[in-house]
N, C-alpha and C positions, 0 to 999 in steps of 0.2 A: 713198083707202081709203074702205070702204062702213061699216065697224064690224060688230059681231058680229051684229047684226039684219039687216044687208043682205047676209051671206053665206050661201048655201045649201050643203046637205050637197054637193049636186052641184058647187058652186064648189070645196069643199074636197077631193072625191076628185080632180077634174081637176089642181088644183095639186100634190096630192100624188103624182100618177100611179097611183092604186089604183081598184079597181072598187068602184062604187056598192053594188052588194050585199054585197061584204064588210064594209063601214063599216055598213051597215043591221043585218047580222048580229050583228057584233060590238057595236056600240053603240046602235043602233036609232034615237036621235034625236041632234039638234046637241047638245042639253043634256048629253046621257049622254057623247056626245064631250068636250065641255067639260069635264065634271067628271073625267073620267079624263085629260085633259092637268093640270088642276089637280092632282089627286091625285099624278100621277106627278112634276110639277114642285115642289111646295110641301110635300107632306107630308115628303120627305127633310129639308128644311130645317127644318120645325118639329120634328120628332123631334131632330134635333140641337140646335136651339135649346133644348129643353127637357133634354137630356142635360147641356148646359152650365150651365143654370141649376140644374139638381139638383146638380151640382158646387160650385157657387157656394154655394148655401144649405147642403151639407153641410158644407163648410170653415169656414161659420161659426158652425155649431152653434148655431142659433136665434137669435144677434144679428143685427141689421140687417146685408144684405149691403152691400158697397160698390157707390155707385152705377155707378162705372166697369166693375165687374166684370159687372152686371147688363146693362148696355149692350153689352158686349163679347159676351155671350152672345146677346143680340138681334141684332146686327149681324155677327159673324163669319161664320155659315154662308152669308148672302146674298153677301158680298163675296167668300168663297172659291169659291162657286160661278160668281159673276160673273167671277172671274178663271182659271176652268176653261176651257181651249181645246176639251174636248171637249164642251162644252154648246153648244147654240144659245141662249146668254142673252139676245142683243139680241131675238131673235123674242118670247120668252116676256116680257120686260121690256116690250115693246110691248105685247102681249096683255093683262098685267096693267093696264099704265096705261089701255089702252080700255077694261077691265072697270070699273074704278074710276072713270072718268070719263062712261060712259054709263048714263043712267037705265033700266036693265033689273032689274026686282025679281028674276026667277031667278037672273040672273048675281050678283046683290048678295047674295041668299041661298046661292048655290054659294060664293063668297069667302068670306063670314062663316062658314060651316061648319067651311072649313080652318083659319080663325084663332082661333074663340071660346075654344077652351079655352088655346091659347098666350097670347093677349090677356089672360084672367084671371089666369093664373099670373104673366106679366110685372107686368101692372097691380098685383098685389099686392107683388110683390117692390120694385118702383120705389116705391109708397108706404112700405114699410118703411125703404128707404132714403133718403127724402126725407119725414119724418113730418108736415112742416108744409104739404106740399103737396096741395093740394084736388084729388080725382078730375076734376073738370071740366077744370083748368089742367093737369092730367096728359095728358089726352086730347088738348088742342091741341099740347102741346109734343111729345108723340110723334107726332103727324101731320105737325109740321115734320120731325121727324126720320125719318120714311117717306121724305117729299118729298126730302129730301137725299140719304138712302140710294138712292132710284130714280134720280134724275139724275145722282148721281155714277157709277152705274153703266152708265147708258146714254151717257155722254159720256166718261168716264175714257180709254178707248182712242181717242178722237178728238182729239189735242191740236192738231191742225191747225186746228180751229175755235173754239180758245179765244183770248183777245184779248191774252193775254201769252205770251210763248214759255217755256216751262219749261225750265230746265238737265236735267232727267232725269224721266223718265216714273214715275208712280206705281205700286208694287206693291198686292198686297193688304193686306200688313200695315201699310204706310203709311196706306193708305185707311181700314184699320180703326181705327188710333190717331188719326187726324184726325178721323173721324166721331164717334167715343168722345169723344173732348176737346172739340168743338164742341157735341153736345148735352149732356154733362155740364155745360157751362157756362149751356146755355140751362135746362135742368131746374132748375138752383139758381138763377137768377135770379130777383130779387124783382119783384112786379108791384104796380103801384098799383091800387088799384079806383075 
């Protein structure tokens, strides 16, 4: 794999079997094409996340939300998409992982633009649910959650690569509940300075 920097519009059009002129006409640049891919894939997840968070906050009527409810609002849309057979999730997850790991300021800004509002809303909800947790510590613990979520979605359907034989495969609901339980414990854990 050459990464985003090493792939040209011509490479993309050849792989997709489309006309270079059509791509240039509709998107203009590789960055604009990437922006549209992110918009298409990420925005529906984030809209759903915010809808679920709105429901959690409305249900609590001004009281601090339950941590598990906030986590589920964050995790559920991604897992449900991950288990949707009509989506090309593995390709998108690999693209997302690549974008997050490559030092490209333009791509980093693009990713941030799709998550800033969501992260601010969820950070505030998490801090209300865990009033003793410092924002810096929340940042790191959520980073671990994103890693667990991403890795789980990439590998969930690949049981043959696991070191143990599972009796049954995990469904979306099972993965959601395990991720919520795991992350809630990590968010609640004490830390020694």
